[in-house]
MARVO-65356 format. One record per atom (N, C-alpha, C): x negated, y, z negated; residue number from 1; residue in one letter; atom name. Coordinates in pm, 1 decimal. Layout:
% residues N
X	Y	Z	NUM	a	CA
...
//
This chain:
% residues 118
-9047.3	6210.8	-9301.8	1	m	N
-9056.9	6269.9	-9434.5	1	m	CA
-9011.0	6415.1	-9427.8	1	m	C
-8922.4	6450.5	-9515.0	2	a	N
-8870.5	6586.8	-9517.3	2	a	CA
-8969.9	6678.3	-9588.5	2	a	C
-9007.4	6785.4	-9522.4	3	t	N
-9095.7	6881.6	-9586.6	3	t	CA
-9009.8	6986.1	-9656.5	3	t	C
-9023.2	6988.8	-9786.3	4	t	N
-8946.1	7084.7	-9863.4	4	t	CA
-9022.6	7215.7	-9871.6	4	t	C
-8953.4	7315.9	-9920.5	5	k	N
-9014.1	7447.7	-9938.4	5	k	CA
-9134.7	7438.2	-10032.6	5	k	C
-9120.2	7357.1	-10138.1	6	l	N
-9226.1	7340.1	-10236.5	6	l	CA
-9349.6	7274.6	-10175.8	6	l	C
-9329.6	7171.6	-10092.1	7	l	N
-9442.8	7104.8	-10028.2	7	l	CA
-9514.6	7196.8	-9930.4	7	l	C
-9438.5	7278.7	-9858.3	8	k	N
-9500.1	7373.7	-9765.6	8	k	CA
-9588.6	7472.2	-9841.9	8	k	C
-9536.1	7523.5	-9955.9	9	r	N
-9611.2	7618.0	-10036.7	9	r	CA
-9737.4	7552.5	-10092.5	9	r	C
-9726.1	7425.2	-10131.9	10	q	N
-9840.3	7351.8	-10186.1	10	q	CA
-9951.0	7338.3	-10080.5	10	q	C
-9912.6	7309.2	-9955.8	11	k	N
-10010.3	7298.0	-9847.8	11	k	CA
-10080.5	7430.7	-9823.2	11	k	C
-10003.1	7540.0	-9827.6	12	i	N
-10060.6	7673.1	-9809.6	12	i	CA
-10157.0	7703.9	-9923.9	12	i	C
-10117.5	7668.2	-10047.9	13	r	N
-10202.9	7690.6	-10165.2	13	r	CA
-10337.5	7621.5	-10147.6	13	r	C
-10334.6	7495.1	-10106.5	14	y	N
-10458.3	7420.1	-10088.6	14	y	CA
-10545.4	7480.4	-9978.5	14	y	C
-10482.7	7526.2	-9871.6	15	r	N
-10556.6	7587.6	-9761.1	15	r	CA
-10627.3	7715.2	-9808.4	15	r	C
-10558.2	7793.8	-9891.0	16	i	N
-10616.9	7917.5	-9944.1	16	i	CA
-10731.7	7884.2	-10038.9	16	i	C
-10710.5	7783.9	-10126.2	17	r	N
-10810.6	7750.9	-10228.0	17	r	CA
-10938.9	7692.6	-10168.5	17	r	C
-10930.7	7635.5	-10046.5	18	k	N
-11050.7	7586.4	-9980.4	18	k	CA
-11144.4	7701.6	-9946.4	18	k	C
-11085.9	7817.2	-9919.4	19	k	N
-11163.3	7930.9	-9870.2	19	k	CA
-11212.6	8023.9	-9979.7	19	k	C
-11138.5	8037.0	-10091.2	20	i	N
-11177.6	8134.9	-10192.9	20	i	CA
-11211.2	8068.0	-10325.3	20	i	C
-11314.8	8120.4	-10390.5	21	t	N
-11352.1	8076.5	-10524.8	21	t	CA
-11387.9	8199.4	-10606.1	21	t	C
-11380.8	8184.8	-10736.4	22	g	N
-11412.3	8295.8	-10824.5	22	g	CA
-11540.1	8269.5	-10900.7	22	g	C
-11616.6	8375.7	-10925.6	23	t	N
-11737.2	8367.7	-11008.3	23	t	CA
-11717.3	8460.3	-11127.5	23	t	C
-11813.3	8461.1	-11219.2	24	s	N
-11798.4	8547.5	-11335.5	24	s	CA
-11806.2	8694.6	-11295.8	24	s	C
-11883.8	8727.5	-11191.2	25	a	N
-11894.0	8865.6	-11145.4	25	a	CA
-11775.7	8905.3	-11057.0	25	a	C
-11725.0	8809.2	-10980.4	26	n	N
-11613.9	8834.2	-10888.1	26	n	CA
-11509.8	8723.8	-10906.0	26	n	C
-11428.3	8731.2	-11013.4	27	p	N
-11333.3	8622.8	-11041.0	27	p	CA
-11216.2	8620.6	-10943.6	27	p	C
-11142.6	8509.9	-10947.9	28	r	N
-11024.0	8493.2	-10864.2	28	r	CA
-10902.6	8540.7	-10942.6	28	r	C
-10824.9	8631.6	-10884.2	29	l	N
-10700.0	8678.2	-10945.6	29	l	CA
-10588.5	8589.8	-10891.9	29	l	C
-10550.0	8488.5	-10971.8	30	a	N
-10449.6	8390.6	-10930.2	30	a	CA
-10312.4	8434.0	-10978.8	30	a	C
-10215.0	8428.8	-10889.5	31	i	N
-10077.5	8467.7	-10920.6	31	i	CA
-9989.7	8343.1	-10919.7	31	i	C
-9904.8	8329.1	-11022.1	32	f	N
-9801.9	8226.5	-11022.2	32	f	CA
-9668.2	8295.9	-11041.3	32	f	C
-9573.7	8265.5	-10952.8	33	r	N
-9442.6	8329.7	-10955.6	33	r	CA
-9336.4	8223.4	-10976.5	33	r	C
-9263.5	8234.3	-11088.2	34	s	N
-9148.6	8147.4	-11109.0	34	s	CA
-9023.7	8229.4	-11076.7	34	s	C
-8907.8	8170.4	-11095.2	35	n	N
-8785.3	8244.1	-11063.0	35	n	CA
-8766.2	8366.9	-11150.1	35	n	C
-8801.6	8357.3	-11277.8	36	m	N
-8776.2	8467.8	-11370.0	36	m	CA
-8902.3	8544.0	-11410.9	36	m	C
-9015.3	8477.5	-11417.6	37	e	N
-9137.0	8538.2	-11470.0	37	e	CA
-9245.8	8541.7	-11363.2	37	e	C
-9355.0	8616.1	-11394.4	38	i	N
-9472.9	8617.4	-11307.5	38	i	CA
-9596.7	8619.9	-11395.9	38	i	C
-9698.0	8545.2	-11355.2	39	y	N
-9818.8	8529.9	-11434.6	39	y	CA
-9940.0	8562.3	-11347.2	39	y	C
-10043.5	8621.8	-11410.0	40	a	N
-10167.2	8652.6	-11339.2	40	a	CA
-10284.7	8609.8	-11426.6	40	a	C
-10386.1	8550.9	-11364.5	41	q	N
-10504.9	8507.7	-11436.9	41	q	CA
-10629.0	8546.4	-11359.3	41	q	C
-10732.5	8587.7	-11432.0	42	l	N
-10864.5	8605.7	-11373.0	42	l	CA
-10944.1	8480.2	-11406.3	42	l	C
-10984.9	8406.8	-11303.0	43	i	N
-11045.5	8275.6	-11322.1	43	i	CA
-11187.7	8271.3	-11266.1	43	i	C
-11280.2	8218.8	-11347.9	44	d	N
-11416.6	8191.2	-11305.0	44	d	CA
-11421.1	8043.6	-11267.0	44	d	C
-11421.9	8012.6	-11137.6	45	d	N
-11416.6	7874.2	-11091.5	45	d	CA
-11548.4	7800.4	-11112.5	45	d	C
-11659.7	7872.3	-11122.6	46	v	N
-11789.0	7808.1	-11144.2	46	v	CA
-11791.8	7744.5	-11283.5	46	v	C
-11751.1	7820.7	-11384.1	47	e	N
-11745.7	7771.0	-11522.1	47	e	CA
-11616.9	7694.7	-11551.1	47	e	C
-11513.7	7719.1	-11471.4	48	g	N
-11384.4	7657.1	-11496.2	48	g	CA
-11311.1	7720.2	-11612.4	48	g	C
-11324.9	7852.8	-11626.8	49	k	N
-11265.0	7922.3	-11740.4	49	k	CA
-11176.3	8037.1	-11694.8	49	k	C
-11073.0	8062.2	-11773.9	50	t	N
-10987.8	8178.9	-11752.1	50	t	CA
-11046.9	8293.8	-11831.2	50	t	C
-11078.6	8404.1	-11762.6	51	l	N
-11139.9	8519.8	-11828.2	51	l	CA
-11035.6	8610.1	-11892.6	51	l	C
-10922.2	8627.9	-11826.3	52	a	N
-10814.7	8712.1	-11878.8	52	a	CA
-10683.7	8667.3	-11815.5	52	a	C
-10575.1	8693.6	-11886.2	53	s	N
-10444.8	8658.8	-11830.2	53	s	CA
-10341.5	8761.6	-11872.4	53	s	C
-10235.6	8770.6	-11793.2	54	a	N
-10124.1	8860.7	-11823.8	54	a	CA
-9998.2	8797.3	-11767.0	54	a	C
-9886.2	8824.4	-11831.6	55	s	N
-9760.3	8771.8	-11780.9	55	s	CA
-9647.3	8866.2	-11814.2	55	s	C
-9533.3	8842.0	-11752.2	56	s	N
-9416.2	8925.5	-11776.8	56	s	CA
-9350.4	8889.0	-11909.7	56	s	C
-9407.2	8794.7	-11982.9	57	k	N
-9356.2	8757.3	-12114.5	57	k	CA
-9422.8	8835.0	-12227.7	57	k	C
-9522.1	8919.6	-12196.1	58	e	N
-9588.9	8999.3	-12299.3	58	e	CA
-9489.8	9096.9	-12362.0	58	e	C
-9506.2	9121.9	-12491.8	59	k	N
-9408.9	9200.4	-12567.2	59	k	CA
-9384.5	9339.3	-12509.1	59	k	C
-9492.6	9408.2	-12470.9	60	d	N
-9474.6	9544.5	-12418.7	60	d	CA
-9403.6	9546.1	-12284.0	60	d	C
-9415.6	9438.3	-12205.3	61	i	N
-9348.6	9431.3	-12075.4	61	i	CA
-9202.7	9387.5	-12092.7	61	i	C
-9178.2	9291.7	-12183.3	62	v	N
-9041.5	9244.9	-12208.9	62	v	CA
-8955.4	9357.8	-12265.7	62	v	C
-9017.6	9445.2	-12346.0	63	a	N
-8943.8	9554.2	-12411.0	63	a	CA
-8883.7	9651.4	-12309.7	63	a	C
-8945.9	9661.2	-12191.5	64	q	N
-8896.0	9752.5	-12089.2	64	q	CA
-8792.5	9680.5	-12003.7	64	q	C
-8675.9	9736.8	-11996.6	65	k	N
-8567.8	9676.9	-11917.3	65	k	CA
-8575.8	9731.4	-11774.4	65	k	C
-8655.7	9661.2	-11691.9	66	v	N
-8674.3	9702.4	-11552.0	66	v	CA
-8654.6	9580.2	-11462.1	66	v	C
-8656.2	9602.9	-11332.2	67	t	N
-8637.6	9493.5	-11237.2	67	t	CA
-8761.8	9403.4	-11234.0	67	t	C
-8747.9	9287.0	-11170.7	68	k	N
-8858.7	9191.6	-11164.0	68	k	CA
-8977.2	9248.8	-11086.0	68	k	C
-8950.1	9328.2	-10982.3	69	v	N
-9058.2	9387.7	-10903.2	69	v	CA
-9134.4	9488.9	-10988.1	69	v	C
-9062.0	9569.0	-11067.1	70	e	N
-9128.3	9666.6	-11153.3	70	e	CA
-9205.3	9597.7	-11266.2	70	e	C
-9151.6	9487.1	-11317.6	71	k	N
-9223.7	9408.6	-11418.2	71	k	CA
-9353.9	9355.7	-11359.7	71	k	C
-9349.5	9313.7	-11234.9	72	s	N
-9467.7	9259.9	-11168.8	72	s	CA
-9576.6	9365.6	-11159.1	72	s	C
-9537.5	9487.9	-11131.5	73	k	N
-9634.9	9597.3	-11123.8	73	k	CA
-9698.9	9619.8	-11260.4	73	k	C
-9619.8	9608.3	-11367.7	74	l	N
-9672.4	9621.9	-11503.1	74	l	CA
-9769.4	9508.4	-11536.7	74	l	C
-9741.1	9388.6	-11487.2	75	v	N
-9832.0	9274.8	-11507.5	75	v	CA
-9964.7	9302.3	-11437.1	75	v	C
-9959.1	9356.2	-11316.1	76	g	N
-10080.8	9391.3	-11242.3	76	g	CA
-10163.1	9495.3	-11315.4	76	g	C
-10095.8	9595.8	-11370.6	77	a	N
-10166.2	9700.2	-11446.7	77	a	CA
-10228.0	9641.3	-11573.3	77	a	C
-10156.8	9548.4	-11636.8	78	s	N
-10205.7	9485.1	-11759.1	78	s	CA
-10330.7	9400.7	-11732.6	78	s	C
-10329.9	9321.8	-11626.3	79	i	N
-10446.4	9238.7	-11594.7	79	i	CA
-10564.7	9325.8	-11554.8	79	i	C
-10538.5	9437.2	-11486.7	80	a	N
-10646.5	9528.9	-11448.5	80	a	CA
-10708.3	9592.4	-11571.9	80	a	C
-10624.7	9631.1	-11668.1	81	r	N
-10673.5	9692.1	-11792.1	81	r	CA
-10763.1	9593.4	-11867.7	81	r	C
-10721.4	9467.4	-11873.7	82	k	N
-10800.2	9364.9	-11942.9	82	k	CA
-10931.4	9337.8	-11869.5	82	k	C
-10926.8	9341.3	-11736.0	83	a	N
-11047.3	9317.9	-11656.0	83	a	CA
-11148.5	9429.3	-11676.0	83	a	C
-11101.1	9553.8	-11677.2	84	v	N
-11190.9	9668.2	-11695.9	84	v	CA
-11254.9	9661.3	-11834.5	84	v	C
-11180.2	9616.4	-11936.0	85	e	N
-11236.8	9599.1	-12070.3	85	e	CA
-11348.9	9496.8	-12070.5	85	e	C
-11336.9	9393.9	-11985.2	86	l	N
-11440.6	9290.9	-11973.7	86	l	CA
-11556.1	9334.6	-11882.2	86	l	C
-11541.9	9449.9	-11818.1	87	g	N
-11644.9	9499.3	-11727.2	87	g	CA
-11632.8	9445.1	-11586.9	87	g	C
-11516.1	9398.2	-11549.4	88	i	N
-11492.7	9343.2	-11415.2	88	i	CA
-11422.8	9448.8	-11331.1	88	i	C
-11480.9	9481.3	-11215.6	89	t	N
-11420.0	9582.3	-11128.6	89	t	CA
-11372.3	9523.4	-10996.3	89	t	C
-11428.4	9409.2	-10954.6	90	t	N
-11386.5	9347.5	-10828.8	90	t	CA
-11337.3	9206.1	-10854.7	90	t	C
-11248.1	9160.0	-10768.5	91	c	N
-11198.0	9022.9	-10778.2	91	c	CA
-11150.6	8979.0	-10641.1	91	c	C
-11119.8	8850.6	-10630.0	92	t	N
-11065.1	8793.1	-10507.9	92	t	CA
-10919.4	8760.4	-10535.0	92	t	C
-10829.6	8803.2	-10447.8	93	f	N
-10686.4	8786.0	-10470.7	93	f	CA
-10640.5	8650.8	-10417.9	93	f	C
-10571.2	8574.3	-10503.2	94	d	N
-10515.0	8444.1	-10466.1	94	d	CA
-10363.9	8452.5	-10484.9	94	d	C
-10290.8	8455.8	-10373.6	95	r	N
-10145.5	8474.4	-10380.9	95	r	CA
-10070.7	8347.0	-10415.6	95	r	C
-10141.1	8237.6	-10431.8	96	g	N
-10081.2	8112.7	-10477.2	96	g	CA
-9983.1	8050.9	-10380.5	96	g	C
-9999.4	8072.3	-10251.6	97	g	N
-9911.1	8012.9	-10152.4	97	g	CA
-9784.3	8091.8	-10126.9	97	g	C
-9763.7	8199.4	-10203.2	98	n	N
-9645.6	8283.7	-10182.0	98	n	CA
-9674.1	8387.2	-10074.7	98	n	C
-9570.2	8437.4	-10011.7	99	l	N
-9587.0	8543.4	-9913.7	99	l	CA
-9629.6	8670.9	-9984.1	99	l	C
-9711.4	8751.0	-9917.3	100	f	N
-9760.8	8875.4	-9977.0	100	f	CA
-9658.2	8986.1	-9956.1	100	f	C
-9549.2	8979.1	-10029.9	101	h	N
-9450.3	9085.9	-10031.5	101	h	CA
-9370.7	9072.7	-10159.0	101	h	C
-9291.6	9170.8	-10191.0	102	g	N
-9208.8	9163.6	-10310.7	102	g	CA
-9290.8	9165.2	-10437.2	102	g	C
-9267.8	9065.7	-10523.7	103	r	N
-9332.1	9063.1	-10654.5	103	r	CA
-9482.6	9039.2	-10647.7	103	r	C
-9527.5	8957.3	-10553.4	104	v	N
-9671.2	8930.2	-10539.4	104	v	CA
-9743.9	9057.2	-10496.2	104	v	C
-9686.7	9128.8	-10401.7	105	k	N
-9746.1	9255.0	-10356.5	105	k	CA
-9744.9	9357.5	-10468.9	105	k	C
-9641.0	9356.5	-10550.0	106	s	N
-9628.4	9449.1	-10660.6	106	s	CA
-9738.7	9427.0	-10764.9	106	s	C
-9772.7	9300.6	-10792.2	107	v	N
-9883.3	9270.8	-10883.6	107	v	CA
-10013.8	9326.3	-10826.7	107	v	C
-10035.5	9306.5	-10697.3	108	a	N
-10156.8	9355.6	-10632.2	108	a	CA
-10164.9	9507.9	-10640.0	108	a	C
-10051.9	9576.5	-10615.0	109	d	N
-10050.8	9721.7	-10622.3	109	d	CA
-10080.0	9771.0	-10762.5	109	d	C
-10019.7	9706.4	-10862.6	110	g	N
-10044.6	9744.0	-11002.3	110	g	CA
-10188.9	9723.5	-11042.1	110	g	C
-10250.5	9614.4	-10995.1	111	a	N
-10391.1	9585.4	-11026.3	111	a	CA
-10483.2	9686.4	-10958.3	111	a	C
-10450.0	9722.9	-10834.7	112	r	N
-10532.2	9822.7	-10763.8	112	r	CA
-10523.9	9958.1	-10833.5	112	r	C
-10404.1	9997.4	-10876.2	113	e	N
-10388.1	10123.9	-10946.7	113	e	CA
-10460.2	10122.0	-11080.8	113	e	C
-10471.0	10002.5	-11142.2	114	g	N
-10539.9	9988.8	-11269.4	114	g	CA
-10691.3	9991.5	-11258.5	114	g	C
-10743.7	9983.3	-11136.8	115	g	N
-10887.8	9994.5	-11118.3	115	g	CA
-10957.1	9872.6	-11059.2	115	g	C
-10883.4	9767.1	-11027.3	116	l	N
-10945.9	9650.0	-10964.8	116	l	CA
-10957.3	9669.8	-10814.6	116	l	C
-11065.1	9616.9	-10757.9	117	k	N
-11083.5	9623.9	-10612.0	117	k	CA
-11085.5	9481.8	-10557.2	117	k	C
-11010.6	9460.1	-10448.4	118	f	N
-11014.3	9330.9	-10378.8	118	f	CA
-10972.2	9347.8	-10235.4	118	f	C
//
């Protein structure tokens, strides 16, 4: 059986998800990266609810003509701003099976600058 890039990432995702879970006090910051866009969600796994979300498709982020890495940093800042409004200061970072560099790292940096700790 040929292991594709997608299957390898899926296995890594499952391995990560076995170890980390989110609660209402310490939610999981889940990142999804597509070719063009990037999405971030704060998830309470106990209740099974999304507390806040941000993406590179938001109007204020789309309006800025910047690179994908810079957009990712804006997404991180946006999710951090929404989390602070909800009274959330800490979270657990879930890179979604992607390597922690480039756009994924940029989201983490933006969230840290926005006031989230993980």
